[in-house]
C-alpha angles and dihedrals in degrees: 000000000000093000091048091052091048093046093049090059097045132073120259097250091056090052093053092047092051091051093052093050094047091050093052094048093047092050092052092049096055094049090055103045116019097108095020124106097044125132140172117292124228113185142156133222133177120242115252089032117157131252114288096020109163116254108169146311122252114234099218115141097225124059117239088237092078116104097241101042129078132174124206135181119217137160140082097309099026091116089067089066140053133188124241100185103304092337122104116213135182115264106210138130141197089271094039113051125167111250122185094203091052107031099031137255097275130043118202133197142152128241112208127189120209130193118191086347090303120121109243103168142006130196133179123241119205120180120187113214108221117222123243127189096251101134132074123218118266130205117234107246093222090062098051100050118128113282129218111217128179119229088229092064110129121245114258091029120136107256103181144324127238128204133196133180134207119210090212090058094243123160114258134206129192131224139168120245101240092201093066112107096243101037091116091070095062144039140184113228099180110038094198095051102058092220114149117208127202106247101178135030118259130230120197092197090060104034128009100179134037131193121207126184119206133192127216108197133184109244103188104044133083092230095053092204114196142183133201136218131189117216122197117215116197112205114218122210122253128195098257102119132084125225114279125209114227135276092041118213113197115227091206136034087224104101091195087073103045106185119159127211107222113238125242108243117212133189135172126220133173129229096257099046122107140151091033135130111244119239109217134200134249083023143306119312105271135154127185132192111267089224101085095192093051103036093188111197117254132215123220126218136165109240096186140350099053088129097216095312097320087126126036128181131208107239094215105036101028091230111158119210129194108222102184133020131254109250098203124018091193090063095040107028095158138020122204124203133181114211123194126204114195132177113259093222094043118027090187090072103073142132131210128215133186123237122198121196118191122201111217137180115262112279105233103155132047119222118270135200115229089230134034092214128028124199121210136179132200126181124233110266142150090229112118092230139017136173115252115241131203135209115325090025090280124150112268110234119184106205135166125199130212120208090205087078121064094230093037092242114129110192091197094062113117120196124211142155121248105256093206090077110088094223098051092097090063091064139050129199122207123215089254090063098255117143118219121194127203091234099186091059096049125098119229114245095021126123120216120204114207138162124225121209127203112198123193104217091197100054102016093236115152126198127185137207133184119246125198118188121188122197110220126210117256107280095012111133122237110254116257093220144339089285100015133117117291096033112134119227123187125217089256093054093049091050090049091051093049091050091051092049090052091050090050093051091050091050091048092051092049090050094051092046090051092047092051091046093052092048090053092049091050092050093047089052090048092049088053089055091047093052090050091050092050091051087055093045089245101108108131092215101073137123117234122206111219119190123200110233103171097050113032094178089074117080121249110264134200131206124206121217112231121237119259093210138045116264122184090208090070100037092097099041115125106223093193089074091060114107087227095057110128095007126125122239145138124223118208125168116205120191095195128025113259122233114284119280127235089249117066112217125197118249123230123186127198122194119194132167114218114209103159121103121249121269128239097257125047093009094057123110119242092262090056097253120127121242113227106209139107128239128208111185135159123222122198126185125193104170144053109269131185107210123211137152115257140158123255097264094049092048091052091050095051099047095116101117112084122208143151120248142176107212131210111194116225120199097189138046090227090062087054091050091052092053092052096052 
C-alpha cells in the first residue's frame, strides 16, 4: 500500500529506476548471506518424549523457502529428527520411542545448507537424551540360584551374596522380607552389600529346606522402585545325632532339641522254650542313626545280662535268640539285658536300651467269659455317664477267667469294645469289667448291640462275648430276670411269643399222633407174629392141661405160662379168681420127647372140641380185640406133675422133670374149668 501510494505520486521513469536499483541490491544481499550465520547445535531432550518435540532452531540467514537454498540432516542419528523450516523436531512414534538405556545418552546429526545444489555450509547437531526413572531394579540370576548349606554351618557365617542392577543407574539397597516363613534364620548387616548372614543354627532333622525372600530397592529416587527374589536354601545333613532306638519317644515337645527316650523292650518265654527268637513289645529291637540324611549303619551288642550265652544277638539285625531254657521260673522269674547300638563309622556315637524277659508258665487255656451274651440296662437320664446294671438291678460286671491261674484271675487281661459296632462309642469299659454308658446320648426304649473283647496281653488270645444294652424309660424298674416281674414286653414281643407257643402245640400234637400211630403199627405186626405162632402150636401164651397119672386121687391141675411182654388187656385181671390160685405146679415145655424113663406111666388121652368163643380177658389180642376162631387140641400127660402158678423166669429155672405130653391149647379159663369138672 505504501509503494502504491509512492508510485502513484511519482513519474513513471522514477518508478522504473527504483525497481532496477532495488533488484540489484536484493540480488547482491542473497548471494552474500543465504547459508551464512549458522553454527553447531547443542540441545537436550527427555527420553520417552513424544513425536514432534522441539529440539532446536538453525541460525542460517536465509530461509529454506527461497528458490536457491536447501537444508538437509544427515548422520548416525539423523532419522530421530526432522526439519520444519529452520526448526529441528524429534521424529518418534508410538512404536518407536527414544530410550536413553537403549539408544544411548547423546544423539548426533549434521545440518547441511545447499545453494543451487552446492554445499555452502555444514554444522554438527548434538542432542543429549535426559534420563528418566523408567526402569526397576533386577536381580542377577547368577546370585539367586538355590544354595546348599550344611546344618553344621556356624551362626554369623556368610551364607551367600545377592546382586541387583538398575538400568537407570540408581543406587540400590537390599533387605529381607520379614514376612517370609524362614526369615528368622538370616539377616543382612550391610544393606548396600547384598551379603546374607546366618542368624540361627540349622537342623536337618527338623527342616531340610528354607525359603528366603529378598528386596532390592532404589535409594536415590522419588519412586523407590524395588524388586523381589526368592532364594531356596537346601539344608544338608551333618553327623550330629546319636543312634535312636525305635519307637522314639521325645522327652520334650521342643523339636529343636530332639532327644529320644529309649523304649523298654519286653518279651515272654516259658520254662520249656529254647532255641527260639524272642518276640518283643512294643516292637523288634531296632535302632537308626539320628541323622536322617546319613542313616549310618549301627552294630548291636549285649552289654550285660547275656547269662553265659543264654541270649545271643545278631549284630546287624538286632534279633535276640534264646539258646537254652530256664529250668525253674520261680527261681528266675525275669531276665534283664542291656543292649547297645553304636554307629559303625563312629563307635563313640551309641545308645543303650533295656530288655526285660519274663519267664511264664505255659499258656494252656485261653480266657473265657462266663456267659456268651450279657444283658444290661440303663435308665434314661440327662447325666453324662452312668453305670450299666443287669437283672435285679445289680451291677453289670464283664469278667473273663483264665484256667492257667489257680483263682482264674489273669492280671494281663485287657477289656475293650469292638469298634466295628456303630454304637461302641456310646459306651466305655474299664479294666475292672465295669460298663459305663454316655447316658445323655442314648435314646429311651432303644437296644444297643455291642461286642466285648478280652485280650490276653501275655499270649495274645482274644475272646468275645455279645452285649445287649436296653435303655429303660424314666421310672421303669430294672427286670428281675429274663422272665421275671418288671420286664417290659412290647405288643410285638407278646404276639411273637403267642405265635411260637401255637407252633409248639401243633408240633407236639403231630408228634403224639405219630407216636400213637407207630405203636399201633408195631402191635399189629406183633399180633401177626402171634397168630402165626398159634397156628404152629408155638404161641407162648397157652394153657396146658396136665393130668395126674400116678395119683388119681389128686385133681387134674393146669399151669398158665406167663406173658413175656406187657399187655394192657391183662393189666386189670385178678389172678385170685383163677382156679389155679394158690396151687403148686411146674410148667416145662419140651420140644422133643425125652428118652423113656425107668418108670412106665400109663397114658391117658382126652379129646374135647371147643366151640365157644373167646372171652374178653386172656383170650384178647394185644390190641384188645377178640379173636373169633375155634380150637380143637389134644393133651396127653405121661408123668406126675405138681402144678403151681409161676412167672416165666421161675418156670424156666424149675424145668428139671422130663416128660412126654400131648397138648391141647386152651384160650379161655372157662374151657379149663369145664375140663376140670
